[in-house]
C-alpha positions as CSV (number, residue, x, y, z in Angstrom):
1,X,-10.7,29.0,-18.4
2,X,-8.0,27.8,-16.1
3,X,-10.4,26.9,-13.3
4,X,-12.7,25.1,-15.7
5,X,-10.0,22.8,-17.0
6,X,-8.8,22.0,-13.5
7,X,-12.4,21.2,-12.5
8,X,-13.0,19.0,-15.5
9,X,-9.8,17.0,-14.9
10,X,-10.5,16.8,-11.2
11,X,-14.0,15.5,-11.7
12,X,-12.8,12.9,-14.2
13,X,-10.0,11.7,-11.9
14,X,-12.2,11.5,-8.8
15,X,-14.9,9.7,-10.8
16,X,-12.3,7.2,-12.1
17,X,-10.9,6.7,-8.7
18,X,-14.4,6.2,-7.1
19,X,-15.3,3.7,-9.9
20,X,-12.1,1.7,-9.4
21,X,-12.5,1.5,-5.7
22,X,-16.2,0.6,-6.1
23,X,-15.3,-2.3,-8.4
24,X,-12.5,-3.5,-6.1
25,X,-15.2,-3.9,-3.5
26,X,-16.7,-6.7,-5.6
27,X,-13.6,-8.9,-5.0
28,X,-12.0,-7.9,-8.3
29,X,-15.1,-8.3,-10.3
30,X,-13.9,-10.9,-12.8
31,X,-14.2,-9.0,-16.1
32,X,-14.1,-12.0,-18.4
33,X,-14.5,-15.2,-16.5
34,X,-15.3,-16.2,-12.9
35,X,-12.0,-18.0,-12.0
36,X,-9.1,-17.1,-9.8
37,X,-6.8,-15.8,-12.5
38,X,-9.5,-13.5,-13.9
39,X,-10.2,-12.1,-10.4
40,X,-6.5,-11.6,-9.7
41,X,-6.1,-9.9,-13.1
42,X,-9.0,-7.5,-12.6
43,X,-7.8,-6.8,-9.0
44,X,-4.3,-6.0,-10.3
45,X,-5.7,-3.7,-13.0
46,X,-8.1,-1.9,-10.7
47,X,-5.4,-1.5,-8.0
48,X,-3.0,0.1,-10.5
49,X,-5.9,2.3,-11.8
50,X,-6.4,3.5,-8.2
51,X,-2.7,4.3,-8.0
52,X,-2.6,6.0,-11.3
53,X,-5.6,8.2,-10.6
54,X,-4.2,9.2,-7.2
55,X,-0.9,10.1,-8.8
56,X,-2.7,12.3,-11.3
57,X,-4.7,14.0,-8.6
58,X,-1.4,14.7,-6.9
59,X,-0.1,16.2,-10.1
60,X,-3.2,18.4,-10.5
61,X,-2.7,19.6,-6.9
62,X,1.0,20.4,-7.4
63,X,0.6,22.1,-10.8
64,X,-2.5,24.0,-10.0
65,X,-2.1,25.0,-6.4
66,X,1.5,24.6,-5.2
67,X,3.6,25.7,-8.2
68,X,0.9,27.7,-10.0
69,X,1.9,26.4,-13.4
70,X,-1.2,24.7,-14.7
71,X,-1.4,24.5,-18.5
72,X,-4.3,22.9,-20.5
73,X,-1.7,21.3,-22.9
74,X,-1.3,18.6,-20.3
75,X,-5.0,17.7,-20.0
76,X,-4.8,14.7,-22.4
77,X,-2.1,13.2,-20.1
78,X,-4.5,13.4,-17.1
79,X,-7.2,11.7,-19.0
80,X,-4.9,8.9,-20.5
81,X,-2.8,8.2,-17.4
82,X,-5.4,6.2,-15.4
83,X,-6.0,3.9,-18.4
84,X,-2.3,3.5,-18.9
85,X,-2.1,2.5,-15.3
86,X,-4.8,-0.2,-15.9
87,X,-2.7,-1.6,-18.7
88,X,0.4,-1.6,-16.5
89,X,-1.5,-3.6,-13.9
90,X,-2.3,-6.2,-16.5
91,X,1.3,-6.3,-17.7
92,X,2.5,-6.7,-14.1
93,X,0.0,-9.6,-13.6
94,X,1.3,-11.3,-16.8
95,X,4.9,-10.9,-15.6
96,X,4.0,-12.5,-12.3
97,X,2.1,-15.4,-14.0
98,X,4.9,-16.0,-16.5
99,X,7.5,-16.2,-13.8
100,X,9.5,-13.2,-15.0
101,X,8.9,-11.5,-11.7
102,X,9.2,-13.6,-8.6
103,X,7.9,-12.5,-5.2
104,X,8.8,-14.8,-2.3
105,X,8.5,-14.5,1.4
106,X,10.3,-16.8,3.9
107,X,9.4,-17.3,7.5
108,X,12.6,-16.8,9.6
109,X,11.1,-17.7,12.9
110,X,13.2,-20.0,15.1
111,X,12.0,-23.5,15.5
112,X,11.2,-24.7,19.0
């Protein structure tokens, strides 16, 4: 039973990761409209989905292989986490667009 639950979670996470990377290859694949904000929103969501699924795969590896403490009670978290990451990517995009989070870069090269 332990091996089956690990396999089910692993297949789901690898499928989710593959799908998110595939969709990122379509330049963000504007999910609603074909404008710059929609593309940036979908890219933010998909990138955070990639990060969330990689983090979950790391958790499966650590709990199943390294520490040998895999329990099926945590399975819902491994299925929900990638979707929570998608939502967090959308929230981060909204914070950036609203100006609540500012990212700046300055060029400090000397003028000649």
